[in-house]
N, C-alpha and C positions, 0 to 999 in steps of 0.2 A: 662240250659243245662240239657239233656235227659243224662240217665245213657248207656257210649259208651266203648266199648270195642275197640276203635281205636287203631292204634299204628302210628302216626303221622310223620314228616321229622321234622328234626332238625331249629329253626328260630333262626334267629340273634334280641337283646334286646335292645333297649338307655338303658344307667344307668338309674337308678329311678328318679333321679335331673332333666334328661334332660327332661322324660318323665314326671314327675309331671307340671312343667311350661307348656308341650303342655298344660295337661286335668285343669288348672285354666285359659286355652283363650277358652275352650271349649264352644260355647256358652249355651249348656244347664245348664252347670253347671257353668258358670261365670253369667249370670241371674240369678239361684239360689242362690249364695251365695251374689249378690248384694241385693236378698230381702232379704235374712234372716239379713242385714245391715239395711237394712231401715225399717225393721221388728219392732226394737225395740224401745225402752224396750220393747212391744207388741203392738198386734194387736188382733182385733176382729174377730172372726172368728164364721163362724155358728154351726150344730149339725154335718156335714160333714166335719169339719173342713177346711171348703173353702172360703177365705177370702167377706167380705158383697160386693155388687155392688160398692159403694162408693171408696173402698178401691182398688176393682179390678181395677178401672178406675186408681187410683192415681198410683196403681204397674208398671202397664202400662206407664205411664207417667214417671215413676222410669226408666223404661228401653227403652226409646226412641219407646216404640212401640204402643203408642197412635195416630200417625197422619194420616189424612185420615179421609173418611167416610163410609158407608157401609160395602162391606165388608172385603177394607183394616182394617177397626175398628174393625168388626170383628174377622178378622185372630189377631189382638192384642192384642186381649182382650184373646183370648185362648191360646196365647204361654204365655199370662205372665198367665193363670194361671195353664202351665204345669210346667213353671216354679217352680210355687208356690206347686205344689204338688212335684215337686223333692226335695224342702227345706223340706218338710215334710216328705218324704219317706226316705231320707238318715239323716236326725235328725238334717239338720242345724238349724230347728225353731223347738219346741216342743211343743207341742196340748196341755192344763190343758181345759177340758170340764168336766162339772161339769155332773154322770150320767142323774142325775131325768133330767137336762134339756135337754139335751142330747137327752130323749126319750121325753120330751114334744115341746119342742123348733120347729116352722113353719122352711121346708127350708128359707136362706137368712137372716133368723135373727139373731141376736148377743145369742150366747148359752156357748160362753167359749173365750179363751183369744191363743195368738200362742206367745215364747216366742223362744227370741235365745237358743238354742243346747247346747245340749255337742261337738257336732260333730264341728262345726263352730269354739269352742273353740280349739278343735286341731289342723286343717285344718290352723287356720290364725295362728299356733304355726312355721308352716312350714316344719315340718316333710315330706318329699316326701313320705313315705309309709303311713300316715295318706290321704294326698293327692291324692293319686291314689285309696286307699278302699273308700274313697268317691265318684271318679269319677264314677269308678266300678261301686257302688251300684245306681249313676244315670244310668248308662250306660243300667241292668240290666231291672229298672224302664222303661228305654225306649225300650228297646224290649218285654218287656211285653205291651207294649201299641201299640206295630207295630202288635203281633202278635193277638190284639182285635182287632172287626170288628168298624168302626165308623157309622153315622145314615145315612150316603151315602151308604157304604158298605150293610148294612141292607136293608137299601129301593130296592137295586140291588137285592138281594135276592129274596125278595117278588115278583120282578117285573120279576126274571129272572123262578119264579113258583117253588125257592126250599124252599119255605116255603110257607104253603097255606095262603091263604088272612085271613085275622082279627089274624091271631095267628103268635108265635112268630118266626122268620124261625133260621131253626137249622143253628149252628155255633161250631165247635169245636174250643174252644180254645188251647187246648191240640194238636189236629193234625197239628192246625196254628203253634203254639209253635214250633213242631217236625222238621216242613216244614220248619221254619226259620232256627233252630238251624242245621238243615243239610247240609240248603247251606250255611251258616257260616262256617260252617266244611269245607266243603271243598273248601271253599272261601281258609280259611285259606291254606290248604293244595296244591293247583293249584300254590299258593304266594308263601309257601316253597320250590317248587318244580322248580321256577324260579331261573337260575343262575344268573339274571342280565343284559344280555347280548338283550329283548326285547328291542323295541324301545320305547313303552308303559311306560315301569319303572316300571312292574310288576303289571299295570293293567287288568285286567282280561274282555274281552269283557262277555257282558252278556249270549250271545248265551250260549258258550264254556260252564259257569255255569249252565246255565237251562240243558244243555244236560247233563254235569254230572249228574246230578237227575233225568232224565228221558231214556238215553239212556243206552242199555245194554250195557256191555263190550264187549262182545261175538258179536254184532250188527257190519256188516261191512258197510253196506248200510241203510241208517236210513226211515221205511217206511213214506207214508206219511200222516199216521197217528200219529206218531210219532212225528214228525216236527209237526205238528199243538198242540199236546203237548206240544212240547217245546215253544211255542207262547207262548201260554197257560201259563207258567211255568213264562217267562220271565217277563211276564204284571204283574204277582202275583210280582215278586223280583223287579219289577219295583215300585211297591206300596210300600213294606215296603221299600226299600233304602234310599227313598225320606222321608221318617220317620226320621230312622234312623241318616242318615248324619249331624243335627246338635245334636249328643251326641258324637260324637268323635269317634266314631268305624272306619268307614268308609269316602273315598273320593267315591262321585259318580258322576257320569255325564250321566243324566238320557237318556233315550230311545228318541228320536226326536219325538215329536208332529205328524210332518208328518208322520212317521211310525206307530206312532197307530194308523193312520185314514187308512192307506196301508196294513200294514200285514194281514188283511183277504185275500188280491189278491195275495201279495208276498211271504210271511211266512219268519224268520227270516234263515240267510244263514245256509246250514249244515254243521254240523260238518264238519272239515278240509277244507272248502271252502276257495278258497285263494282271500282275499279282500283286498282292501288299507288299510293303516291307518283310512284314511277321513272317508270311507265307513263304516269298522268295527266303528269307533264310533259313530256313528249316531244309534248304536243299542245297547249303553250305556256301557259304561263301568264301573269297579267297582276296587275298591284297598283297603283293610287296612291297615289303619293310623297305624305307630309305635309304639300308645296307643291302638289302635284295634288289632294288635298282641298280646301286653302285656296283655289286658283284654280275649282275648279270649281263648288266649293259660292260662290263669286262670280257668276260669269258662270249659274248656274241663279236664282240670286236675281233678276239684274238681267233674268230672262227670265219672271218672275213666280212662282217655285217656291215655298214655303213649304220652308225648310232651316235646319232650327234646329242649335244648337251647344249642347251639352253642358256647361252651367254658367250659360246665357242665365238661369235663370230664379231665380240665386241669392237676387236682391232682390224675387221674386215676392211675391206674397200666396198663402196655401194652397190658395186655390180656384183659381186657374190653372194654380200647380204640380199639381194633382192632378189636371184635365182634360188637362193635358196629358200628363204621364206613363202618362194610362189609352194613349193611343195607342204607346206607344215600348216599341221591344222590350227584354225583362227588365234585360238588360246594361247600357243605355243609361239606363233606368229607376231602376236603383241608384245609378250615378255622378251621376245630376242630384240624386236624392234624397240622398245624400249632401254633394253640394256647397252646397247648402240648408240642411242639417244643421247646415252647420260654423260657420256665426258664430253660432248661436241656443242659447240655455240649454235642454236637454230638456224643461224641463217647458212653458219659453214656446210650443215647438216644438209638442209633443206638443196643447197645448190652439186651439193656432191650426189645426194639420190636423184635430181634431174635427170644431171647429168646421164648419172647411171639406167635413166629410164627412156633413154632416144635407142633410136635402130629401130631394125625390118627384119632381124632376127625373126625367128619362133618363138622364142623366148618373151620378146620385147612384149606384146602384151601384158603377159605375164609380170614383169617388171613393174611395168606402168600402176597397175594395180595396185601391186605392192606399195610401190615409190604414194601413190595416191592416201592407202590406208595408213602408211607410217608417219606420211605428213602432219594427219590429223592429230599425231601427239605432238607436236612441233606448236609452241606458242607464237604469238604477233609475229615479236621480232622477226620472224623468217620472211616475212612480208615482201622487202625488197626481192629476195632470190625469186621468189612467185611472181613477180612484176617484171624480171625480166626475160618470162620466159610465154608473157603474154603473144608475142607473131608468132610462138615455135609453132609449126603445125603437128607437131607429134607430141608436143604437150601443153599448149596456147587452154584447151580446153579442162583439162584436169585443174591447172592453174586458176580457170574462169570458179569452178568449181570450190576449191580452196578459199579463195577471196571472199566469195560469197558467202561461204559457211561460216569464215569469220568473222562477218561483219564488216569489211572494207568496203571502202567510199570509191565512188569510179569506176566502176568494173564496167567492161566494156563488154558489150552483148557479143555473143558468138553468133557468125553467120551461119547459117544451114548445113553447109559444107562443115566445119569444124563439128556439129551439133551430130552430124551422122557417121563422120571421123570415128570421134569418140566414143558412139553406142556399136558400130563396129567392132573396136577394137576392144572396147570390156566386152564384149558376146567375147571376141575369140581367147581373152584371156580365163573365163568365166568357164567356156567350153575345152579348155587347153586343163581347167583345174578339177574336170571330171565331176561337175557338181552335182546334186540330185539332183535326176533330171524333171521330174515333179517340178522342181520349184522353177527349172530353168524354162521348162512350158508353159509354165505362167506366164514370165518375164519376159517372152518371146511375144505369146498371146497380148498381153497388154500395152506392150510398145507398136504392136501391129495396129493396135484398137487406136492409139494415139495420136499415130500422124497417117492420115488420109495419102491414100499411094503411096506409101512405106517402099515399095518392092521397084517403083518405077525409079526411086530415085538412090537409093544404096547401092543398087548391082555398079552406078558411076561412082562411087566412093573408091577414092585410089588410096586402096590401101593393101597389103601383101595377104590379105586372111578374109580379105571382102568374099570372095568365091564359095570359100569355106564355110565361113559365116553363115552367106545364104541358104546354102544347101543343109547345112543343119536344124537352120530355123523350119526349114522345108519337113523334117524329119522329125522336130520338137512341136509343130503347129498343128494343135486339134481340131481346127479346119480345114477339111479338105480342099478347100476353092483356093484358104490363104498358103496352104502348105504347098499344092501347085504353082502360085504365084510368084512363091520364094526360090521352090528349084528351075523355075523358066528366069528368076533376074540371074540365078547362081550362072547358068548356060552362057547366058548374055557377058556378065562380067568373067566367064573363061576367054568364051569367044575376041572380047575386046583385051583382055593379059595374050591370047595367041598360044591359050593353056589347054 
């Protein structure tokens, strides 16, 4: 993975022992382990560390890949060679080749031997972390191979004129690896943002993933040229994902062969186009496996990305929890809150959350909104903590909301100042979250419609974000007069604050 400043949504991870069981069942790793056992006590190898021809055939037979003839037999030998390469790359077998023999022995002749390596001993001891480390090494080898051209691709480059006849065609492995890394990081993000309500169980349509690599965020309607590029990227990803599937990183339903023949005429569906599930699946569906989520997260973190895991904040303080949750998708924020609350008494948790919600810093409105949402998960035992802050200017409004929604009695009615302060505070939090502009516009319109003279009162609210919120309301309100009133109110608020 290349260095990355990415800040990624949190993901859920399976326990290490479950992931290790899945890793041992991955075809690529399973075959490498079987060959490491088969190779004991030693096997002859050539100067490149590859099996000799007769042993390669025996290895394919050991793996059940030697059936058939012609192309089928060649494919079996190729898969056996790949499994042997993984065994060597991951240390399941160690090579002992004399330097002089390495230089003097012709290809295909014995130059040394392979013996079981230390990695084999560690993995067979059964420690889940050792198994996962081995699987990740195998997956990285598969990623490197997927980013490398095969002979057919090299021929295509020459045929397409991308490399002069008789010369080695240009192929930038670093560029291809970066392309694949970015595609997998986008897939990771799209899956992390999925709330689990989709019928495809988190699988991402290949056109959606391709569009995330090509279509600029600000482009509402992709041009024909951009759609053609999306098609090209889809075909490129299809090649990569077919190679990666045996490594256990992802589940992949390839592009329908008929579509590959038709794509020049029809092209992929446009981003956002409504298609029935069966039609979408023809364009390819891809999802990271639980192992893939674990492994890709490791690679992203090693590359410098921030990639949190749901449950990481279970032991954190209230302020750290609320600050982090402000940047989480709704479903992940709820899961994180439930994890944090699990080992805390409701009243103690409520007191800590309310204390964390205080403040006049820029992030305080977002913390209070997260506090309010988290408190909806706390039972009636927390009521004393909420009553303790009824007179608090910053927390009294949300406390009244909680008590009312919980069916508590004798909840004091908030005065106008508290209502308007809570309104400004909530809007500040929603603007900071960069919520859907259309939804915010509807909210602003309805809010102003319910309160006569809203802006005449709102500019007087003593809240650090009052002017910014009113200015944003001026941008968001669909009515020109109301928008003008909002901007005037924002100016008054700034003048009052002397800024």
